[in-house]
C-alpha positions, 0 to 999 in steps of 0.5 A: 164950242163954249164950255159954259153952262148947258142950255136950259130946257126952255132954250132948247125948246125955243131952238127946236121950234125955230128949226121946225118953222124953217121952210127946208125942215117943214118940207120934210114932215118925217124929218121934223117928227124925227127931230122933235121925237129925239129932242123931246125924249132927251128933254125928258130925261129919256135919252136911253130909250133912243134907239133905232128900233123905237125911232123906226116904230114911233116915228117912221111907222115901221111894224113891231117886227122891225129889224134895224140890220135889214131896213136902213130907214133910221140910218138914212133919215138920221143922215138926212137930219144931220145934213139938214141941221149942218145946212141950217147952222151954216146959213139962216141959223148961223147966229144961233147960240143954242144948237141942236146937234146929232152926232155922227153914229148916234141918235141922241142929240147934243144941246150945246152953246156955240161960240163959233170956234172950230173944234176937233171932232170928239171920238164917238161910237159911230155905229149903233148896236142895233145896226150892225150888231156885233159885226164890227171889224177888229181894231188894229193896236200897236201899229200891227197890221195883218198881212192882208192889210199890208197888201192893201196898202201897198196896192193902194199906194202903188197907183197902177190900179185903174188901167188894169181894171178897165182891161179886165172888163174887156178881156173876153169874159164868159159871162152871158147878158142875163148875168148882168140883168140884176143889180150888182152886189158890193160888200163894204169893209171898215177902213184900216187906220195906218197911222199907228196912233190909236187916237186916229181910229175915229178917222176910220171906224164907222166909214163903212156904215156911212158908205153903205148908207150913202150907196144905198140911196142910189138904188142901183146896187145891193150893198152890205156891210161886212167884217174885215175878213176878206174871204168872207167879204168876197164870197157872195157878192160881185165887188168888195170895197176896202181902204186905208187911212194914213197920215200925210204931210200934216193931214190925212190921206184915205185910199179905197180900192174896189176888188172884183170877186170872181177874179180877185182883181183890183179894178178901181182906186181912189185917194182923198187927201185932207189937210189939217183944217179939213181934219177938224170937220165935224162931218169928216166921215160924211164928207169922205164917204160923199166923195167916194160914193159920188164915184162909186154910185155914178151910173158911169162908175166902175160898179156899172161899167159892165152892164153899161158895156152890154147896153152899148153893144145892143146885145139882146137880154136874156129873158125879161129885163130888170128894173136895174138894166132899165135904170142904166138905159134911162141914165144913158138916155139922160146923157145922150138924149137921142131918140134911140136911147129914149125909145130903148129906155121906154121899151125896157120899162114897158117890158118889166114884170108887173111888180117892178113896172108898178114901182116908184122907180119905174113910174118916175122914169116913165113920167120923164119919158112921157114928158120928153115927147121930142125924144121918145114915143111915149108921149107922141100920140098925146097932146101936151096937156094929156102928157103933163096929166099923165106924167103928174099922175105917175109921179103922184103914184111914184111918191106915194110908193117911194117917198124917200127915193132920191131918184123919184124926187129928181124926176119930180124936179125934172118934170117941173123943169119940162113944165116951165115951173122953175121954183118948184123944180128947185125945191124938188131938187133940194129934196133929192139932194137931201136924200142923196147928197152924193149924186152928182147927176142931181147936183149938176142938174140943179146947177144948170136949173139955178143957172137958167133961173138967173142964180149963176153964182149959186150954180158955179160951186155945185157944177164944180163939185159935180165935175170934180167929184163925178165919174166921167162927167157927161156933156150935159154937165157943162152948161154951167161952166159955159155960161160962167165963162161967157159971163167972165169974158173967157170966150175961148173957154166958153167956146170949148165948153159949149162944144161939149155941152152942145152934144147933149142940149141941142137947143141951148148948146148951139146958141151958147156956142154962137155967143162964144164965137161971137165973143172971140170974133171968130166967124167960123164958130158962129157959122158952124153952129148957127145952122144947128139953131135954125134946124131945130125942130122945137124952134121951127115949130114955135119960134126960138124965144117961145121955146127957150122961155119955157126953160129960162127964167132969166131976162138978162140971159134971154136978152143976151140970146136975142141980141146974139142971134139977131147979130148972127143973122137970124131973122127977127120973125124967127125969134118969136114965131114958127119958121 
């Protein structure tokens, strides 16, 4: 960053207008108002009045009794705005010399002249007083550690945690199914710096707040910020997350552990290593938080494994189902895409209390279940037009009730996919990832959609992140790697990926496997998957290519598929009409 003169007011105002006109910013009126509000106040010399409370009331319409400690709206939107600003200056605004920045943990923007040089992130107060009040953990000074943190360091570095944790879930617990019906609760403690250098506190302080904000966006757990007192943190929650950061080989290593409160057992751990270059990232804490949240927030992650185990056993729930358990069933349906999982999810949502059934989450999930009539009974008695109309009505209600729900926007995107509107789907996926950039399911879903739109180069990196950062990537994550391997001629790899992908996508998966088998010259692979193509009900009812055109907006890929199927022996008439 240049050390020259501070930008003039007119330069900042012009930079603001360019940002507000940027389509990605313009799509979110709330974020635009947020940005304009804080920039205008600072330009008027009123930076001291930029607080969580004033933003919540003046920008987001919260009532005068708004409490920043119980309502995270400002933190969530500040996080979204910070992410959008970073995206703008990496992409269309890369040549901007006057920039508006929102430092992590603050709501007062900075106006800077930019010369493109990397810079070491400056220490900042990463928590607004309104957000956490006086509940900050005490800092460790002069390299002295409490006994509990020394034990934490040893446990984190030992690397023996995961196998023990998995067995503890399966060891004959005395809980009833009803105990797993509600959302799990998690306390997040600030990470402890073990470097011995007080300047390194910036690498840990505030990470807990970022994690609370990130994990909140999954809407599947109750997340609380807690002090470093372990007894307090575990007293009234299901799980506690704590961690350390230390120097290692010129870089940093973060270690996180998740403890089950009932047994005191450590059930999950994760290490994240960053090199010297990554340490200079201005969004360092955000980056680490996203990686941890991608694992912890996943429906296949450690926090939800007990509920998932309950669903897999088909054990009856005690009493009325909850929105949480329905969400777990819905996620299982999306992974397996079977009639059984679809019907169970549908029945669960229909059995909710009136209050939960009329929520944004429930409406959004039901809209997808109705559109996916091949796998659920929800839309079975409706015509295609009736299903689309009903789904659209549910989504409109969902967005009105929960306009900042990443889950709702992801279902909005899926509805566009199922309706054959890929450009609208991509825009909705963008909104979902702005709200929750840690959701690897959304990453993988958007990556697949980009690939089917002919944007494979953009899709590959997104799919790679989803697979590397996600918890137990399900089969449908592997559609993009299959397409990339076919493009680069890695046919053995393509065949392996296609075999996985075909478990979840019974239309496109077997076709890609046929194409991989042809590339290998392996007739056995072709003969194994070709019957699955010809037995597909949707293909038989409409013809193979007409059905695929609803999903694929890429003439080159469609041409490759057509040629491959003809070479495999599929009759030409079966490609274009019912058979």
